[in-house]
Structures are given as C-alpha cells and as structure tokens.
C-alpha positions as CSV (number, residue, x, y, z in Angstrom):
1,M,72.3,73.4,-95.5
2,T,75.6,72.7,-96.9
3,P,78.2,75.5,-96.7
4,R,77.7,75.6,-100.6
5,D,74.1,76.3,-100.2
6,V,74.6,78.9,-97.5
7,V,77.0,80.9,-99.8
8,L,74.9,80.7,-102.7
9,S,71.6,81.6,-101.0
10,R,73.0,84.7,-99.4
11,T,75.1,86.3,-102.2
12,R,75.1,87.4,-105.8
13,L,77.9,87.7,-108.2
14,Q,79.5,91.2,-108.0
15,R,82.7,92.9,-108.9
16,P,84.6,94.6,-106.1
17,P,85.0,98.2,-107.0
18,L,88.9,98.2,-106.9
19,V,89.2,94.8,-108.5
20,P,86.8,94.6,-111.4
21,E,89.0,91.8,-113.0
22,L,87.3,89.3,-110.6
23,E,83.7,88.5,-109.9
24,L,82.8,87.2,-106.5
25,H,79.8,85.8,-104.7
26,L,79.1,88.8,-102.3
27,A,76.2,90.0,-100.1
28,D,74.5,93.3,-100.2
29,D,74.0,93.7,-96.4
30,M,76.3,92.5,-93.6
31,D,73.5,92.8,-90.8
32,Q,70.9,91.0,-92.9
33,A,73.3,88.2,-94.0
34,W,74.6,87.7,-90.5
35,A,71.1,87.7,-88.8
36,W,69.9,85.2,-91.5
37,L,72.8,82.9,-90.9
38,Q,72.5,82.9,-87.2
39,R,68.7,82.2,-87.3
40,E,69.0,79.5,-90.2
41,L,71.9,77.7,-88.5
42,D,70.5,78.1,-85.1
43,D,73.8,79.5,-83.8
44,G,73.7,82.9,-82.0
45,E,77.5,82.8,-81.6
46,L,78.1,82.5,-85.2
47,P,80.7,85.0,-86.4
48,P,80.1,87.6,-89.0
49,P,80.2,86.4,-92.6
50,F,83.5,88.0,-93.5
51,W,83.6,85.9,-96.4
52,A,80.5,87.6,-98.0
53,F,82.2,91.0,-98.5
54,A,85.3,92.3,-100.3
55,W,86.9,94.1,-97.3
56,L,88.9,97.2,-97.9
57,G,92.1,95.9,-96.7
58,G,91.7,92.9,-99.1
59,Q,90.8,95.0,-102.0
60,A,93.9,97.2,-101.6
61,V,96.2,94.3,-101.6
62,A,94.5,92.6,-104.5
63,R,94.8,95.8,-106.5
64,H,98.4,96.2,-105.5
65,V,99.2,92.5,-106.3
66,L,97.7,93.2,-109.8
67,D,99.4,96.5,-110.4
68,H,102.8,95.1,-109.3
69,P,102.8,91.3,-110.4
70,D,106.5,91.2,-109.7
71,L,105.6,90.7,-106.1
72,V,104.2,87.3,-106.6
73,A,105.1,86.1,-110.1
74,G,106.6,82.7,-110.0
75,R,106.5,82.7,-106.2
76,S,104.5,80.7,-103.7
77,V,101.9,82.6,-101.9
78,L,99.7,82.3,-98.6
79,D,96.5,84.3,-98.4
80,L,95.9,84.3,-94.6
81,A,92.3,84.7,-93.5
82,T,91.2,84.6,-97.0
83,G,87.6,85.3,-96.7
84,S,86.1,85.4,-100.2
85,G,89.5,84.6,-101.6
86,L,90.0,87.8,-103.2
87,C,93.8,88.2,-102.6
88,A,94.4,84.6,-103.4
89,L,92.6,85.0,-106.8
90,A,94.5,88.2,-107.6
91,A,97.8,86.4,-106.8
92,T,96.9,83.7,-109.4
93,L,96.1,86.5,-112.0
94,A,99.5,88.0,-111.4
95,G,101.2,84.8,-112.1
96,A,102.1,83.1,-108.6
97,S,103.4,79.6,-109.0
98,S,101.2,78.4,-106.2
99,V,98.6,79.9,-103.9
100,L,97.4,78.6,-100.5
101,A,94.2,80.2,-99.2
102,V,93.5,79.7,-95.6
103,D,90.5,80.5,-93.2
104,V,89.1,79.3,-89.9
105,D,85.6,79.6,-91.3
106,R,84.3,76.6,-93.3
107,Y,81.9,79.0,-95.1
108,A,84.8,81.3,-96.1
109,V,86.6,78.2,-97.6
110,E,83.5,77.4,-99.5
111,A,83.0,80.9,-100.7
112,A,86.7,81.0,-101.8
113,R,86.2,77.6,-103.5
114,L,83.2,78.8,-105.4
115,N,84.9,82.1,-106.4
116,A,87.9,80.4,-107.7
117,A,85.8,78.0,-109.8
118,H,83.7,81.0,-111.2
119,N,86.8,83.0,-112.1
120,D,88.6,79.7,-113.5
121,R,91.5,80.1,-111.0
122,E,93.3,77.3,-109.3
123,V,93.8,77.8,-105.6
124,E,94.7,75.3,-102.9
125,L,92.2,75.8,-100.0
126,L,92.5,74.9,-96.4
127,C,90.2,75.3,-93.3
128,A,92.4,75.8,-90.3
129,D,93.8,78.2,-87.9
130,L,97.4,78.6,-88.8
131,L,98.0,81.1,-85.9
132,D,98.4,78.1,-83.8
133,E,101.2,76.8,-85.9
134,E,104.6,77.8,-87.2
135,P,104.1,79.8,-90.5
136,P,104.6,77.6,-93.6
137,A,107.5,78.1,-95.9
138,V,106.2,80.5,-98.6
139,D,107.7,83.4,-100.5
140,V,104.9,85.8,-99.9
141,V,102.3,86.1,-97.1
142,L,99.2,88.4,-98.1
143,A,97.0,89.6,-95.2
144,G,94.2,92.0,-96.0
145,D,92.7,93.7,-93.0
146,V,93.8,91.3,-90.2
147,F,94.3,93.9,-87.5
148,Y,90.6,94.6,-87.0
149,D,90.4,94.0,-83.2
150,A,92.7,93.5,-80.2
151,K,92.3,89.8,-80.0
152,M,93.1,89.1,-83.4
153,S,96.0,91.5,-83.5
154,E,97.6,89.9,-80.4
155,R,97.7,86.7,-82.2
156,V,98.4,87.7,-85.8
157,Q,101.3,90.1,-85.2
158,P,103.9,87.6,-83.6
159,W,102.8,85.1,-86.3
160,L,103.5,87.6,-89.2
161,L,106.8,88.6,-87.7
162,A,107.6,84.8,-87.5
163,A,106.8,84.5,-91.1
164,Q,109.0,87.4,-91.9
165,R,112.0,86.1,-89.9
166,A,111.6,82.8,-91.9
167,G,112.0,84.7,-95.1
168,S,108.5,85.5,-96.3
169,R,107.5,88.9,-97.5
170,V,104.6,90.0,-95.7
171,V,102.1,92.3,-97.3
172,V,99.2,93.8,-95.3
173,G,96.4,96.0,-96.4
174,D,95.0,98.3,-93.8
175,P,92.2,101.1,-93.7
176,G,93.3,102.8,-90.6
177,R,92.5,100.1,-87.9
178,H,93.6,101.1,-84.4
179,Y,95.7,97.9,-83.8
180,L,97.9,97.9,-86.8
181,P,101.6,98.1,-85.7
182,R,102.6,100.9,-87.9
183,A,105.9,101.2,-86.4
184,L,106.9,97.8,-87.9
185,M,105.6,98.6,-91.4
186,R,106.7,100.3,-94.5
187,E,104.2,101.6,-97.0
188,L,104.1,100.2,-100.4
189,G,101.2,102.1,-101.8
190,A,97.7,103.6,-101.0
191,Y,94.4,103.4,-102.7
192,D,91.0,105.1,-102.4
193,V,88.4,102.3,-102.1
194,P,84.7,103.0,-102.5
195,T,82.8,101.5,-99.6
196,T,79.4,102.1,-97.8
197,R,78.4,104.1,-94.7
198,D,77.0,100.9,-93.2
199,L,80.3,99.2,-93.2
200,E,82.8,101.9,-92.7
201,G,80.9,105.2,-91.9
202,V,82.2,106.7,-95.3
203,E,81.5,106.4,-99.0
204,V,85.5,106.3,-99.8
205,K,88.4,105.3,-97.5
206,R,92.0,105.6,-98.0
207,V,93.6,102.1,-97.6
208,V,97.4,101.5,-97.3
209,V,99.3,98.6,-98.5
210,Y,102.3,97.9,-96.2
211,E,105.2,95.4,-96.1
212,L,106.3,94.1,-92.7
213,G,109.8,94.8,-91.7
C-alpha cells in the first residue's frame, strides 16, 4: 500500500473541535489504527500514527495562530513534527508568507499533503529529522505537543533553544506534559480542548500555548 492508500483507508474527514475552519483526514480510534497499520505493513516496531489525530497541543497552537494572525502574517513559518499538518494549515489561513511542514514519518507527510489539498492550502512538505541539523532560518517555529516523552524532550529542547537564539519566535502548545521546560516559557494563552478519555483520560483538557524565551 502507498502512504496515500494507508491514510485514506484508516481515516475520515473530520473537523477538529477547536479548529472547525479546517477539515482533516483523522482516525476515530488510536489503538485500532495503530494495530491495523502494524499488521498491514508487517512492522511491529511502527510508531503510533500521530498523523491520524488532531493532538491537543497542535489544536491549541492552531487556534492561537488563527486568533492572533499577526504572529505569522507575512512571515515564514516552520511547523515542526507536523503530524496531520494542522498548525501548518492554520498558519496559511492566518496569512503566513511561506509554510514548511516537517515530519520524520512519511505517512504524516502524506496525511499533511492530503489535508493541504483538501483545504486548498499551499504548504511545502518535507520528510526529515530536522533535530539532527541546524534550525532553518524562519521567522516562526510552531511546535504542538513535542514534549510528550523524555527521549523527544532531550532532543527537541536544545534544538528549539537554538532556533530561538537564531532569531525565530518559537511557539509551543502543551497539555501539561511532564517534560515541558516551563521555566523557559512564557504563556501566550490557554484553551479548553475537547478530547476523549481513551486518549487523555478526560473529556476536556486545559492546553497552554507558550513562547520560548
């Protein structure tokens, strides 16, 4: 199966609760989608399909961008670990001059491509691990829910700090993850995001949007 076939076979078009301006290819059940992918692709090490869900941090960042378009309007934007492409698409709606959406997962890149086409948005897509490289020269870096575990946090924190030192505004969405370096952040806003008990253990969760530095 091609990445396009995989995405289309396990998702349906839905509007994220906090960002109804966009319609995305999303799955209904994480465990079912993940198990199916591992079985169908014969890969028991396949990571969860993060691209198949509008994660809370990403929804909050996207909402904040749409509510405060001056953050990205006329500016170059990088959406790090784009997943479904939600934040990248929100940036285009808010008037960004260019948007680069990057993910290490080729299925995520395909999902973001399909979502961009469906919403008639223009986004540059790249399948790569940018955390092994110097941050690109962009005006704004968007990072929704990237501090979800210790391993990722150890890699992404110094990279985001390097991006900030190089002149990028770094905006992070976080639903209370343990590994978020709160001492380095200043709060920009907060949102109550509907979710499911299967994913987060609650039906609504408070998500904070921060700026690094």
